[in-house]
C-alpha positions as CSV (number, residue, x, y, z in Angstrom):
1,M,9.2,-86.7,-7.5
2,A,11.0,-84.3,-9.7
3,V,7.6,-83.1,-11.0
4,A,6.4,-82.6,-7.4
5,D,9.5,-80.5,-6.6
6,R,8.9,-78.3,-9.6
7,R,5.3,-77.7,-8.6
8,T,6.4,-76.8,-5.0
9,I,8.9,-74.3,-6.3
10,T,6.5,-72.8,-8.8
11,A,3.7,-72.4,-6.2
12,T,5.9,-70.7,-3.7
13,P,5.7,-66.9,-4.2
14,A,8.9,-64.9,-4.2
15,T,9.4,-62.9,-1.1
16,P,9.7,-59.2,-2.1
17,A,12.9,-57.5,-0.9
18,T,12.2,-55.3,2.1
19,P,13.3,-51.8,1.2
20,T,15.9,-50.4,3.4
21,P,14.6,-47.1,5.0
22,A,16.7,-44.1,4.1
23,P,18.7,-42.7,7.0
24,T,17.0,-39.8,8.8
25,S,19.9,-37.5,8.2
26,A,19.7,-38.2,4.4
27,R,15.9,-37.4,4.4
28,V,16.5,-34.2,6.3
29,S,19.3,-33.1,3.9
30,A,17.1,-33.9,0.9
31,S,14.3,-31.7,2.3
32,A,16.6,-28.9,3.3
33,A,18.4,-28.7,-0.1
34,P,15.6,-26.8,-1.9
35,V,15.2,-24.4,0.9
36,T,18.9,-23.7,1.0
37,L,19.0,-23.2,-2.7
38,G,15.9,-21.0,-2.6
39,I,17.4,-18.8,0.1
40,G,20.7,-18.6,-1.8
41,L,18.9,-17.5,-5.0
42,A,16.9,-14.9,-3.1
43,V,20.1,-13.5,-1.6
44,L,21.7,-13.4,-5.1
45,A,18.8,-11.5,-6.6
46,T,18.6,-9.1,-3.7
47,V,22.3,-8.2,-3.8
48,V,22.2,-7.7,-7.6
49,W,19.1,-5.6,-7.4
50,S,20.7,-3.4,-4.8
51,G,23.2,-2.3,-7.5
52,S,20.3,-1.3,-9.8
53,F,19.1,1.2,-7.2
54,V,22.5,2.8,-7.3
55,T,22.5,2.9,-11.1
56,S,19.0,4.4,-11.1
57,R,20.3,7.2,-8.9
58,A,23.5,7.6,-10.9
59,L,21.6,7.8,-14.2
60,G,18.9,10.0,-12.9
61,D,20.3,13.2,-14.4
62,S,21.5,11.7,-17.8
63,V,19.0,9.1,-18.9
64,P,15.2,9.8,-18.7
65,P,13.5,7.2,-16.5
66,V,11.3,5.6,-19.2
67,Q,14.2,5.3,-21.6
68,H,16.3,3.8,-18.8
69,A,13.7,1.1,-18.3
70,F,13.1,0.6,-22.0
71,W,16.7,-0.1,-23.0
72,R,17.2,-2.2,-19.8
73,W,14.5,-4.6,-21.1
74,V,15.8,-4.5,-24.7
75,I,19.2,-5.6,-23.4
76,A,17.6,-8.2,-21.1
77,L,15.6,-9.6,-24.0
78,A,18.8,-10.1,-26.1
79,V,20.4,-11.9,-23.2
80,V,17.4,-14.2,-22.4
81,A,16.4,-14.9,-26.0
82,P,18.9,-17.7,-26.7
83,F,17.6,-19.6,-23.6
84,G,13.9,-18.7,-23.5
85,A,12.6,-17.8,-26.9
86,R,12.4,-21.3,-28.2
87,R,10.8,-22.6,-25.0
88,A,8.3,-19.8,-25.0
89,W,7.4,-20.7,-28.6
90,R,6.9,-24.3,-27.7
91,Q,4.6,-23.3,-24.9
92,R,2.7,-20.7,-26.9
93,A,-0.7,-22.5,-26.4
94,L,-0.2,-22.6,-22.6
95,I,0.8,-18.9,-22.6
96,R,-2.2,-18.0,-24.7
97,R,-4.5,-19.8,-22.2
98,H,-2.9,-17.9,-19.3
99,L,-2.5,-14.6,-21.2
100,G,-4.1,-12.5,-18.5
101,F,-1.7,-13.8,-15.8
102,V,1.4,-13.2,-18.1
103,L,0.3,-9.7,-19.0
104,L,-0.3,-8.8,-15.4
105,A,3.1,-10.1,-14.3
106,S,4.7,-8.2,-17.2
107,L,2.9,-5.0,-16.3
108,L,3.7,-5.1,-12.6
109,G,7.2,-6.7,-12.5
110,V,8.7,-5.3,-15.7
111,A,7.0,-2.2,-17.2
112,V,5.7,-0.3,-14.2
113,Y,8.0,-1.3,-11.3
114,N,11.3,-0.5,-12.8
115,T,10.1,2.7,-14.5
116,L,8.9,3.9,-11.0
117,V,12.2,3.1,-9.5
118,N,14.0,5.1,-12.2
119,Q,11.6,8.0,-11.7
120,A,12.3,7.9,-8.0
121,G,16.1,7.9,-8.6
122,V,15.8,11.4,-10.1
123,T,15.2,13.0,-6.7
124,T,15.6,10.3,-4.0
125,P,18.9,9.0,-2.5
126,A,19.7,5.4,-3.3
127,A,19.7,4.5,0.5
128,N,16.2,5.9,0.8
129,M,15.1,3.8,-2.2
130,G,16.4,0.6,-0.6
131,M,14.8,1.4,2.7
132,I,11.3,2.1,1.2
133,M,11.5,-1.0,-1.0
134,A,12.0,-3.0,2.2
135,A,8.3,-2.5,2.8
136,S,7.4,-4.9,0.0
137,P,8.1,-8.1,2.0
138,V,5.2,-7.2,4.3
139,L,2.9,-7.1,1.3
140,M,4.3,-10.4,0.1
141,A,3.5,-12.0,3.5
142,V,0.0,-10.5,3.6
143,F,-0.8,-11.9,0.1
144,E,0.6,-15.3,1.0
145,R,-1.4,-15.4,4.3
146,A,-4.5,-14.4,2.4
147,G,-3.9,-17.3,0.1
148,G,-4.2,-19.7,3.1
149,V,-0.5,-20.3,3.7
150,R,0.5,-20.5,7.4
151,L,3.6,-18.4,8.0
152,G,4.6,-19.7,11.4
153,A,5.7,-17.9,14.5
154,R,9.4,-17.8,13.8
155,R,8.9,-16.4,10.3
156,V,6.5,-13.7,11.6
157,A,9.0,-12.9,14.3
158,G,11.8,-12.5,11.8
159,L,9.5,-10.3,9.6
160,L,8.7,-8.0,12.5
161,V,12.3,-7.7,13.7
162,A,13.6,-6.8,10.2
163,C,10.7,-4.4,9.7
164,A,11.6,-2.8,13.1
165,G,15.1,-2.3,11.8
166,V,13.8,-0.6,8.6
167,L,11.5,1.7,10.6
168,L,14.3,2.7,12.9
169,L,16.5,3.3,9.9
170,V,13.9,5.5,8.2
171,G,13.1,7.3,11.4
172,G,16.7,8.0,12.3
173,G,17.1,11.1,10.2
174,A,16.4,10.0,6.6
175,S,15.2,13.0,4.5
176,F,12.3,12.3,2.2
177,S,11.6,13.9,-1.2
178,A,8.8,13.7,-3.7
179,G,10.5,10.6,-5.3
180,D,9.8,8.6,-2.2
181,L,6.1,8.5,-3.3
182,W,7.2,6.8,-6.5
183,M,9.1,4.3,-4.5
184,I,6.1,3.5,-2.3
185,V,4.1,2.7,-5.4
186,A,7.0,0.7,-6.8
187,A,7.2,-1.4,-3.5
188,C,3.5,-2.2,-3.8
189,C,4.0,-3.3,-7.5
190,F,7.0,-5.5,-6.6
191,G,5.2,-7.1,-3.6
192,S,2.1,-7.8,-5.8
193,Y,4.3,-9.3,-8.6
194,S,6.1,-11.6,-6.1
195,A,2.9,-12.8,-4.7
196,L,1.5,-13.4,-8.2
197,L,4.5,-15.6,-9.1
198,R,3.1,-18.2,-6.6
199,R,0.2,-18.7,-9.0
200,R,2.3,-19.3,-12.1
201,P,1.0,-22.2,-14.2
202,A,2.8,-25.4,-13.2
203,G,3.7,-26.3,-16.8
204,L,5.1,-22.9,-17.8
205,D,8.9,-23.1,-18.1
206,G,10.9,-20.6,-16.1
207,A,13.1,-19.4,-19.0
208,G,10.1,-19.2,-21.3
209,F,8.1,-17.3,-18.8
210,L,11.0,-14.9,-18.2
211,F,11.4,-14.2,-21.9
212,T,7.6,-13.7,-22.4
213,T,7.3,-11.2,-19.5
214,F,10.4,-9.3,-20.7
215,L,8.9,-9.2,-24.3
216,F,5.5,-8.1,-23.1
217,G,6.9,-5.6,-20.7
218,T,9.0,-4.0,-23.4
219,V,6.0,-3.8,-25.8
220,L,4.0,-2.2,-23.0
221,L,6.7,0.4,-22.6
222,L,6.8,1.3,-26.3
223,P,4.1,4.1,-26.1
224,A,5.8,5.7,-23.1
225,Q,9.2,5.4,-24.9
226,G,7.9,7.3,-27.9
227,V,6.4,10.1,-25.7
228,S,9.7,10.4,-23.8
229,L,11.8,10.7,-27.0
230,A,9.4,13.3,-28.3
231,V,9.3,15.4,-25.1
232,Q,12.7,14.8,-23.5
233,G,14.8,13.8,-26.4
234,G,17.3,11.0,-26.4
235,F,20.5,10.6,-24.3
236,S,24.1,10.5,-25.5
237,P,25.7,7.0,-25.5
238,A,28.9,7.1,-23.4
239,P,30.7,4.7,-21.0
240,E,29.0,6.3,-18.0
241,T,25.5,5.6,-19.5
242,V,26.1,2.4,-21.5
243,L,27.9,0.4,-18.8
244,P,25.2,1.0,-16.1
245,L,22.5,0.0,-18.7
246,L,24.4,-3.2,-19.5
247,Y,24.6,-3.9,-15.8
248,V,20.8,-3.5,-15.2
249,G,20.0,-5.3,-18.5
250,V,22.2,-8.4,-17.9
251,A,22.6,-8.7,-14.1
252,S,19.6,-6.9,-12.6
253,S,17.2,-8.2,-15.2
254,A,18.2,-11.5,-16.8
255,V,20.2,-13.0,-13.8
256,A,18.3,-11.5,-10.9
257,F,14.8,-12.1,-12.2
258,F,15.5,-15.7,-13.0
259,A,17.0,-16.2,-9.5
260,W,14.1,-14.5,-7.8
261,N,11.4,-16.4,-9.7
262,K,13.1,-19.7,-8.9
263,A,13.4,-18.7,-5.3
264,I,9.7,-17.9,-5.1
265,A,9.0,-21.4,-6.6
266,L,11.2,-23.1,-4.0
267,I,10.5,-21.2,-0.7
268,G,7.5,-19.0,-1.4
269,P,7.1,-15.2,-1.4
270,A,7.0,-14.8,2.4
271,R,10.3,-16.4,3.2
272,A,11.9,-14.8,0.1
273,G,10.5,-11.5,1.3
274,I,12.4,-11.8,4.6
275,V,15.6,-12.3,2.6
276,Y,14.7,-9.2,0.6
277,Y,15.2,-7.2,3.8
278,L,18.9,-7.5,3.1
279,Q,18.4,-4.9,0.3
280,P,18.5,-1.7,2.4
281,V,21.7,-3.0,3.9
282,C,23.3,-3.7,0.5
283,V,22.0,-0.4,-1.0
284,A,23.3,1.7,1.9
285,L,26.8,0.1,1.6
286,L,26.9,0.5,-2.1
287,S,25.6,4.0,-2.1
288,W,28.2,4.9,0.6
289,A,31.0,3.3,-1.4
290,L,30.1,4.4,-4.9
291,L,28.0,7.6,-4.5
292,A,29.5,8.9,-1.3
293,E,26.1,9.1,0.4
294,P,26.5,9.6,4.2
295,S,26.2,6.7,6.7
296,G,26.9,6.3,10.4
297,W,26.7,4.1,13.5
298,A,23.0,4.4,13.8
299,Q,22.5,3.0,10.3
300,A,24.9,0.2,11.1
301,G,22.9,-0.8,14.2
302,C,19.7,-0.8,12.3
303,M,21.3,-2.9,9.6
304,A,22.4,-5.4,12.2
305,L,18.8,-5.6,13.4
306,I,17.6,-6.2,9.8
307,L,20.2,-9.0,9.3
308,G,19.1,-10.6,12.5
309,G,15.5,-10.6,11.4
310,V,16.5,-12.1,8.0
311,V,18.5,-15.0,9.7
312,L,15.6,-15.6,12.1
313,G,12.8,-15.7,9.6
314,A,14.5,-17.2,6.6
315,G,15.6,-20.3,8.5
316,A,12.1,-21.1,9.7
317,R,10.7,-24.5,8.9
318,R,7.8,-24.8,6.5
């Protein structure tokens, strides 16, 4: 009888425990967390970059544009190296396999874009620079849509509202100079760079990728740096030149680029591009406070329109 009992017990399969479904609110919170983080990182990068437009304008008369860009990336390399150099070395085989992608990202996002911004800062007010750069999110959205990503009605509506605010801001009396042409090309470079980030190889570490692009971008700037030193001469190190360079090297390069690249990975270039529309608002406020550039109620109304478009489009569901 004991044997029969043992056989019965052995033959009866164990009933697997039925998993308790997670509450709906918990699932929604988990899915919303990356979007919230991505939007926050995009806002951080946008605000920090707004300060770099002000420094480009402030240094336009004292530091040649190419030298401004070159020393910016030298400082950024020194800051990122402790975190990214070892990771980049470990992934050197992967970087070698995707060398074309890394070189193109370094050229567009590091070497060319920032040099053009500095060149524009010689003749263009910082507020104009921020307004023109607000055109780059349109290019980001176009690239993402061309890649087969559905943008959604709410995101497109936010993009159009923010774009309308920028157009009204530009058409409301902004004076254009030759440097605005440099900013238009810079906006195209940045939009292309942001769209390119979406295709970053999955195994390529963020810090390693950042260090590699900074390194390649600095190397690409070396010939232009040599020409600038030979033709224009160097600049005198002083607090009014060194401190802005430290800002753009540490905050606008190391911190902001890491935050922006991570935001692109989390929410995509189109949604991050809508957040980027905050930049003309931030630049206008900073240029008014630090450079005494004029502002008025018309600009404030257009900025409110831009902010409304950002809130509408950035909060759209995937």
